[in-house]
C-alpha positions, -999 to 999 in steps of 0.1 A, spaced: -710 -765 176 -687 -735 183 -650 -731 179 -627 -702 190 -594 -698 173 -573 -675 194 -549 -648 181 -519 -671 187 -536 -700 170 -546 -720 201 -580 -735 201 -605 -729 229 -642 -737 234 -650 -700 235 -634 -667 242 -636 -672 280 -621 -707 283 -586 -720 283 -567 -737 255 -578 -773 246 -550 -798 252 -540 -829 233 -528 -860 253 -495 -872 238 -491 -901 263 -468 -907 292 -483 -878 310 -474 -853 283 -499 -828 269 -497 -799 245 -520 -770 235 -539 -777 203 -531 -751 177 -542 -743 141 -505 -737 134 -496 -774 140 -529 -792 134 -554 -793 105 -588 -779 113 -605 -812 106 -583 -830 131 -590 -803 157 -627 -803 153 -631 -840 159 -601 -844 182 -605 -863 215 -606 -830 233 -637 -819 214 -653 -853 214 -648 -857 252 -664 -823 257 -695 -834 237 -696 -867 256 -695 -848 289 -724 -826 278 -744 -855 267 -739 -872 301 -749 -839 318 -715 -834 334 -701 -800 339 -672 -791 317 -641 -776 334 -636 -752 305 -670 -736 313 -663 -729 350 -663 -691 345 -698 -692 330 -711 -717 356 -700 -693 384 -716 -663 365 -749 -683 362 -748 -691 400 -744 -654 408 -767 -638 382 -788 -665 365 -772 -659 331 -739 -661 313 -723 -658 279 -727 -696 276 -765 -694 282 -769 -664 258 -748 -680 230 -766 -714 234 -800 -697 233 -792 -678 202 -777 -707 182 -798 -736 194 -832 -719 190 -822 -707 155 -813 -743 145 -840 -763 160 -869 -740 166 -875 -755 200 -893 -735 227 -868 -741 254 -830 -743 257 -833 -778 273 -853 -792 244 -829 -777 218 -799 -790 237 -814 -825 239 -819 -826 202 -784 -815 194 -767 -839 219 -788 -869 208 -777 -864 172 -741 -860 184 -743 -892 205 -757 -911 175 -726 -901 155 -702 -911 184 -696 -874 191 -682 -867 156 -695 -835 140 -692 -825 104 -682 -789 111 -689 -760 135 -719 -739 130 -705 -709 150 -670 -695 149 -650 -668 167 -619 -661 148 -591 -639 162 -576 -633 128 -541 -622 138 -524 -593 155 -520 -570 124 -532 -536 137 -528 -500 128 -531 -486 163 -512 -486 196 -540 -485 222 -526 -478 256 -542 -508 273 -533 -532 245 -502 -554 241 -478 -567 216 -499 -599 215 -528 -580 198 -510 -553 178 -481 -555 154 -478 -517 158 -471 -523 195 -447 -551 187 -426 -525 168 -426 -500 196 -397 -508 220 -412 -488 249 -449 -499 247 -439 -536 241 -416 -535 272 -446 -525 293 -470 -548 274 -452 -578 259 -468 -607 240 -474 -639 259 -445 -664 259 -465 -693 243 -454 -702 208 -464 -732 186 -438 -759 181 -439 -751 144 -458 -731 119 -473 -749 89 -479 -716 72 -442 -706 72 -437 -671 85 -474 -661 80 -500 -655 107 -528 -681 104 -554 -654 98 -536 -643 66 -540 -677 49 -566 -677 22 -560 -715 18 -568 -721 55 -601 -703 53 -612 -717 19 -600 -753 22 -602 -761 59 -623 -738 80 -649 -729 54 -648 -754 26 -673 -748 -2 -708 -757 8 -700 -754 45 -732 -749 66 -722 -717 85 -746 -698 108 -726 -674 128 -690 -660 125 -673 -634 147 -641 -617 136 -617 -601 161 -581 -590 160 -558 -570 158 -579 -551 133 -598 -575 111 -607 -550 84 -570 -544 74 -566 -581 68 -570 -588 31 -578 -625 37 -608 -615 59 -622 -592 31 -616 -620 6 -634 -644 29 -664 -620 32 -667 -620 -6 -664 -658 -9 -689 -665 18 -713 -639 3 -712 -659 -30 -725 -690 -13 -761 -698 -20 -771 -697 17 -752 -664 26 -786 -648 36 -787 -673 65 -753 -662 79 -748 -637 107 -715 -618 109 -701 -599 139 -670 -577 133 -650 -560 160 -632 -530 146 -614 -499 158 -634 -479 133 -605 -468 112 -615 -486 80 -641 -472 56 -665 -501 49 -679 -486 17 -658 -508 -6 -673 -540 8 -707 -528 21 -725 -544 -9 -708 -577 1 -718 -575 37 -754 -567 28 -757 -602 13 -755 -617 47 -785 -621 70 -772 -598 97 -740 -579 103 -731 -564 136 -703 -539 139 -687 -536 173 -667 -504 172 -640 -500 198 -639 -463 207 -629 -449 242 -643 -414 241 -650 -386 216 -624 -364 199 -590 -360 215 -597 -385 243 -602 -414 219 -571 -403 199 -550 -401 232 -560 -436 243 -561 -452 209 -529 -438 193 -531 -434 155 -569 -431 157 -586 -402 140 -619 -394 156 -634 -378 125 -628 -410 106 -641 -432 134 -673 -412 137 -679 -412 99 -673 -450 98 -698 -455 127 -724 -437 105 -715 -458 75 -719 -491 94 -752 -478 108 -766 -472 73 -762 -508 62 -796 -523 55 -789 -555 75 -766 -540 100 -766 -529 136 -738 -509 152 -727 -508 188 -698 -488 203 -679 -508 229 -655 -487 249 -629 -501 273 -635 -483 306 -602 -474 322 -585 -449 345 -581 -427 314 -617 -423 305 -639 -430 335 -644 -392 332 -653 -383 296 -671 -414 285 -704 -397 291 -698 -377 259 -695 -409 240 -727 -422 256 -745 -390 244 -729 -392 209 -743 -427 205 -777 -419 220 -781 -390 195 -773 -413 166 -794 -442 178 -763 -463 181 -758 -487 210 -731 -481 236 -720 -508 260 -703 -499 292 -696 -535 302 -660 -539 292 -643 -525 323 -605 -529 321 -589 -555 344 -555 -560 325 -532 -542 328 -543 -534 364 -522 -503 365 -545 -487 338 -577 -499 355 -599 -479 378 -582 -496 407 -551 -475 399 -569 -443 407 -566 -429 442 -596 -433 465 -605 -396 463 -608 -398 425 -628 -430 426 -653 -412 449 -655 -383 424 -661 -409 396 -690 -424 415 -706 -390 421 -699 -381 385 -717 -411 371 -746 -407 395 -750 -372 380 -748 -385 345 -775 -411 354 -798 -383 365 -795 -367 330 -806 -399 312 -840 -414 307 -832 -444 285 -839 -476 304 -810 -493 286 -785 -465 293 -796 -464 330 -790 -501 333 -755 -497 318 -747 -468 342 -759 -489 372 -736 -517 362 -707 -493 357 -712 -477 391 -710 -512 407 -677 -519 389 -662 -485 398 -670 -492 435 -657 -527 434 -625 -518 415 -619 -489 438 -616 -513 467 -587 -530 449 -566 -498 448 -530 -498 459 -503 -471 458 -482 -495 437 -508 -495 409 -509 -457 410 -471 -455 408 -471 -478 378 -498 -458 361 -477 -426 365 -446 -443 352 -464 -458 322 -480 -425 314 -447 -407 314 -431 -433 291 -460 -434 266 -466 -397 266 -430 -391 258 -432 -416 230 -465 -402 215 -461 -365 224 -493 -364 243 -505 -355 278 -534 -363 301 -538 -325 306 -547 -320 269 -567 -353 265 -588 -352 297 -585 -319 317 -609 -330 344 -589 -362 352 -557 -342 351 -570 -316 376 -582 -344 400 -548 -362 397 -529 -330 404 -550 -324 436 -551 -361 448 -535 -374 479 -504 -386 461 -498 -357 437 -492 -361 400 -467 -350 374 -465 -360 337 -430 -348 330 
């Protein structure tokens, strides 16, 4: 029911699973890719059909191992949440088991061939107007063009054997969207767009307009991840023809802190665009920072900004990669300060949702702090010097509290 087309064109069951592989005989396999395979051949490939067959037979799917483990530990996972959302919407059944049975029985009757996905996650290319410190050349053309940043954060080595779109990224192909992925009359329920920056992609805006013109557009939910740099006013009327639109805005602090971490960002524009998305009659807006060594002090201002504007703020995306920009890169004394800092922030909040977010963040700060090493700190310092020299920025100006703690920490700290 769901397909994930990754930024490099590879196909996965979801955003947390590995690439699906095609068996080419004699022990040879290759990653399935939209660059080399048509969408129709992918959707009913043996890799997809065998997955449906395993689910029908109540066998665990190796691609879902991360979610199975999460369910064992917490009782829930992205897999469970996504299935509940989609299956209940489609079947109206009271339980996930009933809904799943209906879907799998239909699939079994069709020999596990399905006409089309109902849910899509499309990573529509690496075109991006920012050079965020934790990002890489894989996700940003701006970083690809930066010799220093791309040396620290190169793209992955995987490449398709050929590109049926010529020199174009797959997410820039109107023909792919209109003729293969979303042919006219396609029964679409849920589409999520990620990048890069999806809203600077003309093909994505064209697709919004085309899907909005379909008779059942008011049954379609859209989710758009964006860095908040694009004013949505020119296509707001189009978005309001869908059932629901959720804007997930990537911002890592207020003011100069966000501009420091997300180079080329302008906080005034981001804050104005958050307000514009929030005013959409069918929209919800949520700010989704990446918690890192740079903003573990300072994010409380973003939480307050969102709370004042009745906008959601999720503190769940705690940076793991690159590890030298994660909380684990900070010396133990600073991690201890961070824990006390967020305990104090918690004491100033009464929202049950915010308190739950802070509790989760405190656990992650504590866990990540235990993974600290001097090597990570030294890489943090070296990266910071290189990127600051490139951007003309400093931690001292962007986050004075962090700078003061770094200067007084057990290792010492210099930006020059």
